[in-house]
VOZA-962563 format. One record per residue (C-alpha): residue number from 1; x, y, z. Coordinates in steps of 0.001 Angstrom, whole numbers, plus 500000, padded with zeros to 6 digits. Example, Ala and Ser with C-alpha at 12.3 -4.5 7.8 and 13.67 -1.06 7.14 Angstrom:
    n      xx      yy      zz
    1  512300  495500  507800
    2  513670  498940  507140
end
This chain:
    n      xx      yy      zz
    1  296786  729560  404410
    2  297181  731453  407661
    3  293511  730883  408535
    4  293969  727112  408158
    5  297072  727269  410334
    6  295363  729445  412961
    7  292367  727091  413096
    8  294597  724100  413861
    9  296547  726072  416464
   10  293331  727140  418234
   11  292017  723568  418305
   12  295285  722108  419631
   13  295506  724802  422298
   14  292077  723752  423486
   15  292934  720056  423466
   16  296306  720487  425210
   17  295498  723458  427462
   18  298652  725331  426512
   19  299544  728134  424121
   20  302981  727179  422776
   21  301714  725283  419740
   22  303775  725214  416551
   23  301868  724256  413408
   24  303325  724038  409915
   25  301159  724228  406803
   26  302562  723463  403368
   27  301283  723222  399806
   28  301113  719670  398376
   29  303069  719321  395159
   30  300228  717217  393788
   31  296888  719066  393764
   32  295086  715727  394155
   33  296083  715887  397829
   34  294362  719243  398280
   35  295600  722805  398425
   36  296912  722804  401996
   37  298311  720117  404239
   38  299573  719892  407815
   39  301433  717195  409746
   40  300423  718642  413132
   41  298433  715503  414075
   42  301598  713426  413633
   43  303463  715765  415991
   44  300883  716153  418771
   45  299025  712799  418710
   46  301119  711212  421485
   47  300630  714224  423750
   48  296869  713985  423093
   49  296930  710254  423962
   50  295601  709246  420581
   51  296777  708157  417140
   52  297711  710645  414390
   53  294758  709620  412150
   54  292323  709978  415045
   55  293667  713382  416068
   56  293585  714523  412431
   57  289917  713490  412172
   58  289123  715327  415420
   59  290759  718503  414111
   60  288922  718173  410787
   61  285592  717771  412591
   62  286175  720928  414624
   63  287296  722933  411584
   64  284198  721786  409686
   65  281922  722875  412547
   66  283418  726365  412526
   67  283615  726718  408728
   68  280436  728786  408459
   69  281620  730547  405300
   70  282335  727250  403500
   71  285990  728063  403038
   72  286833  724418  402309
   73  285120  722058  399892
   74  286938  719065  401293
   75  288840  718224  404475
   76  290306  714756  404818
   77  292782  712748  406808
   78  295458  710875  404885
   79  298059  708865  406803
   80  297793  711270  409714
   81  298026  714387  407542
   82  295243  716968  407413
   83  294503  717885  403801
   84  292273  720798  402828
   85  290802  721799  399472
   86  289861  725460  399189
   87  286535  726578  397762
   88  286660  728176  394320
   89  285108  731338  395776
   90  288112  731635  398115
   91  290526  731291  395187
   92  288714  733849  393023
   93  288443  736293  395933
   94  292204  736008  396351
   95  292683  736709  392646
   96  290536  739848  392971
   97  292696  740933  395921
   98  295838  740623  393792
   99  294257  742670  391028
  100  293292  745415  393477
  101  296822  745522  394944
  102  295369  745172  398440
  103  297563  742397  399748
  104  297120  741768  403481
  105  300136  741847  405774
  106  300703  739796  408916
  107  302285  742611  410875
  108  301950  746241  411878
  109  304476  748012  409676
  110  304861  750982  412026
  111  306204  748827  414860
  112  308800  746888  412889
  113  312517  747418  413257
  114  314393  747699  409959
  115  316099  745022  407933
  116  319518  746112  406695
  117  320556  744515  403405
  118  324151  744970  402292
  119  324917  743981  398699
  120  326750  744869  395480
  121  329910  745636  397444
  122  331794  746892  394424
  123  335483  747698  394812
  124  337034  751078  394168
  125  339182  751253  391024
  126  337841  747953  389675
  127  335226  747769  386917
  128  332343  745468  387879
  129  332206  742252  385871
  130  329911  739273  385454
  131  331096  737934  388809
  132  329602  740972  390584
  133  326153  740362  389145
  134  325134  737797  391744
  135  325378  740025  394809
  136  323694  742874  392909
  137  320647  740996  391649
  138  320158  738739  394692
  139  320379  741687  397077
  140  318166  743915  394941
  141  315452  741249  394655
  142  315476  740617  398420
  143  315087  744342  399098
  144  312179  744554  396646
  145  310372  741495  398051
  146  310828  742532  401683
  147  309500  746016  400955
  148  306578  744593  398977
  149  305650  742508  402009
  150  305708  745582  404199
  151  309063  745322  405937
  152  311118  748493  406455
  153  314416  747965  404637
  154  317668  749931  404626
  155  320032  749162  401742
  156  323780  749748  401849
  157  326492  748982  399310
  158  329384  749022  401825
  159  331686  749746  398903
  160  335199  748290  399157
  161  337339  751411  399540
  162  339861  750377  402193
  163  342396  747608  402731
  164  345711  746238  401517
  165  344612  746290  397873
  166  344741  750087  397978
  167  348324  749959  399141
  168  349041  747717  396166
  169  347239  750094  393815
  170  349065  753119  395228
  171  352396  751317  394795
  172  351429  750329  391240
  173  350504  753904  390388
  174  353686  755322  391857
  175  355908  752874  389952
  176  353999  752354  386698
  177  351160  754879  386459
  178  350648  757870  384192
  179  347977  760237  385496
  180  347232  761672  382061
  181  346562  758215  380650
  182  344473  757160  383636
  183  342256  760240  383555
  184  341062  759299  380049
  185  339524  756049  381351
  186  340079  755951  385134
  187  338506  752652  386191
  188  339835  750483  383416
  189  343309  752036  383493
  190  343583  751690  387279
  191  342450  748100  386970
  192  345171  747482  384375
  193  347737  748744  386885
  194  346388  746403  389566
  195  346487  743415  387222
  196  350016  744292  386038
  197  351324  744482  389599
  198  349568  741248  390561
  199  351372  739478  387718
  200  354692  740890  388862
  201  354019  739679  392410
  202  353769  736120  391077
  203  357510  736233  390416
  204  358542  738778  393068
  205  356611  738438  396342
  206  358492  741349  397920
  207  356317  743681  395842
  208  353331  742596  397930
  209  355124  743742  401082
  210  355785  747095  399436
  211  352058  747416  398713
  212  351271  746573  402351
  213  353678  749282  403445
  214  351865  751820  401282
  215  348536  750873  402884
  216  350017  751289  406351
  217  351146  754772  405335
  218  347607  755435  404089
  219  346127  754388  407431
  220  348624  756560  409260
  221  347509  759620  407279
  222  350292  760065  404725
  223  349154  763064  402666
  224  350289  761787  399263
  225  348657  758409  399728
  226  345487  760021  401062
  227  345263  762263  398000
  228  345722  759335  395620
  229  343199  757201  397523
  230  340578  759968  397463
  231  341048  760343  393720
  232  340563  756598  393236
  233  337367  756741  395326
  234  335863  759777  393593
  235  336188  758412  390058
  236  334946  754995  391191
  237  331773  756324  392830
  238  330749  757968  389559
  239  331340  754681  387803
  240  329457  752767  390479
  241  326328  754906  390057
  242  326476  754320  386307
  243  326439  750548  386761
  244  323683  750698  389364
  245  321556  752537  386828
  246  322482  750225  383945
  247  321584  747162  386023
  248  318266  748706  387006
  249  318994  748409  390726
  250  317041  750396  393272
  251  318852  753492  394604
  252  320789  752661  397761
  253  319815  754294  401030
  254  323448  754397  402112
  255  326820  754031  400465
  256  328981  753848  403573
  257  332270  752396  402387
  258  334737  750554  404563
  259  336704  753796  405047
  260  333711  755367  406843
  261  334349  753032  409765
  262  338029  753919  410111
  263  337111  756492  412762
  264  335136  753896  414739
  265  337761  751130  414843
  266  339865  752425  417778
  267  336785  752384  420037
  268  335941  748846  418941
  269  339460  747627  419656
  270  339353  749310  423073
  271  335985  747732  423849
  272  337132  744233  422894
  273  340315  744735  424902
  274  338374  745884  427988
  275  336203  742783  427691
  276  339299  740574  427735
  277  338887  739280  424203
  278  342102  740573  422597
  279  345347  738633  422678
  280  348770  739394  421192
  281  350380  736889  418865
  282  353970  735768  418404
  283  354700  738385  415728
  284  352795  741213  417384
  285  349413  740729  415719
  286  346298  741245  417860
  287  343536  738647  417648
  288  340548  737005  419311
  289  341009  733314  420061
  290  338115  731279  418626
  291  339799  727867  418812
  292  337151  726535  421209
  293  334564  727137  418490
  294  336700  725544  415773
  295  337218  728919  414096
  296  340919  729541  414721
  297  342169  733047  415350
  298  340306  736164  414251
  299  342979  738748  413440
  300  342104  742345  414330
  301  345427  744114  413835
  302  348193  742709  411648
  303  351784  742437  412825
  304  352655  745576  410826
  305  349929  747531  412644
  306  347433  747634  409764
  307  343770  746840  410405
  308  341861  743912  408890
  309  338514  743423  407180
  310  337252  742048  410469
  311  337971  745280  412302
  312  336021  747242  409733
  313  333143  744769  409839
  314  333021  744841  413650
  315  332820  748621  413504
  316  330122  748374  410811
  317  327934  746029  412848
  318  328209  748080  416048
  319  327527  751343  414197
  320  324455  749880  412496
  321  323136  748416  415744
  322  323406  751718  417565
  323  322258  753885  414660
  324  319362  751780  413293
  325  318542  749204  416019
  326  317930  746715  413222
  327  315906  743498  413386
  328  318057  741770  410769
  329  321501  742573  409388
  330  321862  740766  406068
  331  325133  740385  404162
  332  324751  739245  400521
  333  328311  738046  399937
  334  329777  735046  398110
  335  330554  731775  399856
  336  334302  732373  399872
  337  333633  734617  402881
  338  331784  731999  404938
  339  334601  731568  407464
  340  334955  735340  407744
  341  331326  735764  408749
  342  331367  732834  411142
  343  334273  734519  412934
  344  332576  737920  412737
  345  329323  736768  414330
  346  331071  734649  416973
  347  333395  737428  418160
  348  330462  739840  418377
  349  328576  737238  420389
  350  331530  736911  422756
  351  331479  740711  423109
  352  327815  740634  424129
  353  326127  741486  420829
  354  323287  739299  419429
  355  324944  738828  416035
  356  324364  735063  416005
  357  320615  735682  415970
  358  320154  739054  414262
  359  322728  738788  411453
  360  322906  736416  408536
  361  325359  735741  405754
  362  323265  735197  402619
  363  325987  733338  400820
  364  325989  732492  397147
  365  328090  730343  394883
  366  330550  731710  392392
  367  329532  732492  388822
  368  332015  731536  386159
  369  332186  731588  382393
  370  332502  728449  380265
  371  336173  729408  379890
  372  336736  729196  383653
  373  336644  731264  386863
  374  336633  735044  386908
  375  339475  736936  388592
  376  340292  740639  388574
  377  343777  739859  389831
  378  344493  737586  386885
  379  342652  739765  384414
  380  340310  736939  383344
  381  337170  739071  383439
  382  334280  740008  381207
  383  333241  743569  382041
  384  329649  744295  382955
  385  329380  746687  379999
  386  330526  743946  377642
  387  328144  741424  379196
  388  325118  743710  378969
  389  326027  744829  375456
  390  326278  741237  374297
  391  322963  740380  375977
  392  321156  743237  374227
  393  322721  742349  370883
  394  321679  738711  371138
  395  318173  739637  372308
  396  317818  742088  369425
  397  318717  739359  366917
  398  316072  737028  368359
  399  313406  739764  368319
  400  314313  740667  364721
  401  313598  737060  363800
  402  310393  736650  365837
  403  308805  740089  365432
  404  310712  742359  363019
  405  307978  745050  363066
  406  307908  745394  366862
  407  307664  748955  368184
  408  310322  750115  370677
  409  312512  747247  369550
  410  315669  748594  371187
  411  313934  749154  374523
  412  312483  745642  374454
  413  315845  744126  373467
  414  317503  745855  376422
  415  314776  744606  378785
  416  315009  741051  377447
  417  318801  740957  377506
  418  319116  742315  381030
  419  316196  740204  382215
  420  317851  737096  380782
  421  321016  737714  382799
  422  319161  738458  386027
  423  316778  735549  385759
  424  319538  733093  384867
  425  321223  734061  388113
  426  318131  734229  390338
  427  316558  731009  389057
  428  319480  729036  390476
  429  319633  728155  394146
  430  321941  730906  395371
  431  324272  728453  397150
  432  325202  726642  393941
  433  328176  727364  391703
  434  326887  728333  388257
  435  328366  728610  384781
  436  326796  731364  382695
  437  325324  730049  379452
  438  323919  732285  376719
  439  321677  729648  375140
  440  319946  728862  378433
  441  319725  732485  379546
  442  318147  733750  376297
  443  315936  730770  375531
  444  312289  731598  374817
  445  311392  728100  376005
  446  311820  726658  379467
  447  312704  728291  382764
  448  314176  731583  381553
  449  313532  735306  381783
  450  312584  735691  378097
  451  310067  732826  378440
  452  308268  734617  381283
  453  308457  737981  379506
  454  307119  736467  376282
  455  304283  734748  378162
  456  303323  738058  379746
  457  303446  739863  376387
  458  301380  737154  374688
  459  298666  737340  377376
  460  298674  741131  377280
  461  298075  740824  373534
  462  294942  738759  374187
  463  293629  741383  376592
  464  294329  744195  374119
  465  292390  742395  371403
  466  289528  741813  373841
  467  289544  745435  374969
  468  289943  744096  378514
  469  292250  746524  380232
  470  290251  747176  383417
  471  290236  744357  385973
  472  287168  745798  387748
  473  284922  744782  384848
  474  285303  741182  386039
  475  283433  741705  389316
  476  280747  739224  388240
  477  282151  735890  387084
  478  280700  732411  386641
  479  282750  729486  387959
  480  280177  726757  387327
  481  282026  725421  384271
  482  285504  725539  385809
  483  288036  723257  384102
  484  290872  721480  385892
  485  293468  723791  384320
  486  291480  726861  385339
  487  291375  725679  388924
  488  295125  725018  388841
  489  295670  728578  387630
  490  293511  729963  390428
  491  295350  727754  392914
  492  298742  728959  391711
  493  297650  732594  391865
  494  296367  732076  395421
  495  299819  731117  396661
  496  301670  734138  395259
  497  301994  736024  398526
  498  302850  732861  400432
  499  305620  732200  397906
  500  307067  735644  398516
  501  307032  735066  402267
  502  308700  731709  401833
  503  311405  733211  399603
  504  312513  735687  402292
  505  312344  733270  405225
  506  315790  732004  404284
  507  316473  734483  401466
  508  316086  732331  398342
  509  314784  734317  395321
  510  314811  731165  393188
  511  311587  730159  394986
  512  309877  733098  393280
  513  311367  732071  389936
  514  310044  728526  390310
  515  306596  729870  391167
  516  306500  732229  388171
  517  307722  729521  385801
  518  304965  727168  386999
  519  302365  729927  386582
  520  303609  730794  383083
  521  303683  727128  382056
  522  300094  726631  383235
  523  299035  729803  381428
  524  300650  728691  378163
  525  298988  725292  378417
  526  295675  727017  379057
  527  296164  729413  376136
  528  296934  726541  373753
  529  294052  724303  374876
  530  291273  726775  375637
  531  289397  729195  373358
  532  289361  732622  374975
  533  288503  735318  372454
  534  286620  732739  370393
  535  284400  731654  373327
  536  280779  732523  372527
  537  279365  732160  376044
  538  279735  735655  377526
  539  280073  734630  381171
  540  282660  731943  380385
  541  284571  734350  378169
  542  284561  736948  380929
  543  285880  734441  383439
  544  288680  733390  381125
  545  289679  737003  380549
  546  289614  737463  384321
  547  292052  734570  384656
  548  294345  735971  381978
  549  294260  739388  383645
  550  295210  737844  386989
  551  298081  735863  385506
  552  299528  738869  383658
  553  299281  740978  386808
  554  301162  738427  388908
  555  303759  737799  386188
  556  304434  741524  385902
  557  304540  741989  389679
  558  306696  738925  390230
  559  309168  739916  387527
  560  309382  743434  388934
  561  310295  741946  392328
  562  313178  740244  390518
  563  314034  743644  388993
  564  312998  742458  385522
  565  310808  744462  383144
  566  307776  742815  381572
  567  307171  744338  378094
  568  303567  744461  376897
  569  304633  743341  373429
  570  307543  741266  372117
end
């Protein structure tokens, strides 16, 4: 794909005598229009004093003249577009590259600045629930894909361990808590206190002010409140590591909670003040005026003297920039925080930091249950333990029905259940609001995790029966009898790496899901229509096993990049 793009760029540079040429190459949805297409002739025809079809034909002629290795079997102009069909040898060579795990990169890894990905920002003293899954699995998949492509990545949870909610929790503990009871089940019991106080606040708003007062005391160093807060944090971090492990998330490089930046906030406030950004409001609050940008006021210090989320996030950004000199600073946070991040990036820009260009809010829609939205404050949650337990139980029942004699049944059920939850989330465009549905998530048909896992297991079964476990035995293959479905499979495999690159351009893991579902669907069609083990012609049989090996390898790799296991048998 890159070679096609580079060829067009080189030709246009020669025709226009300039270097700033931007060429886009895409994959036609319909393979009848080739494997690659570019609209560059439509863009540059006027500047070349010609028509788009004529410029496209000129570019095609020059590519053909330089195509000494017969990379393309067909190059044609269609309505000003340049369409290219790749030679089968190019597609099979790409498949061999995938099987050898020698994927080329477009950059020198040693010179790259890091990408920081912040996700799964769990809150102290609150058990994670189904609503926390989205940040966890989206962030984890982005980290995996970026690293697979060769980018240096730093992961951080930025755990929520500071803010007014801790004043509320401290007040709740002081007025309703029993330490002996809480120590038996710290997270759930502390959460019960928080929910109980939240319900009381609905009828007595003065209780919220009392919670705010407790947080102010915490910020000012009150010893009792500090001791309680540290206890809340310690028990929560143990719980957090448990859920990271249960979800199968990669270990985090850093777990710098909001409280870590408390020491850095005074310097940030002083810097913003020196730069003339800070104003004082009518009730004594300190803020940055963003009215000219349509973003209202960004509050830094509340009227009672307590700091805000923004202050902690400003300190976080500046610390990361100085400490890591990052290329990208990525926040995987739900769309309810969109305004927050718009203010955050704009204020930093006003202070002279490049946050508008080097930071991005990877927002996602809210996940709800069929019963309605999820809220810790209201107590309408399904715990992560309950969700994962239910997923495993349902997966086990399906496996008992489909393959009651399966070895490692419990391990497979866990992989299928967890994979179903992750894939259900990741297969949706992250910006959409989604309602979790068990039937869709655990379906063995259609675009689901179990469907991809089952396809992989089925194909692995074919290879086991064939004794084909070593991809290197397929070094000599015959493509003379290639069927249309076989070429489609090769074509789909060819675009695996390009799909990964596309998915992290704007941080959409669902692009990988769509790719894998298409590959699995083609493979199932092929399996149903084509004799593989029964094929008597040795060379044809070898080629078909080569295809199956390639598909299973990409399915397994792709699922692993979504943090989903691919069992060899189901």
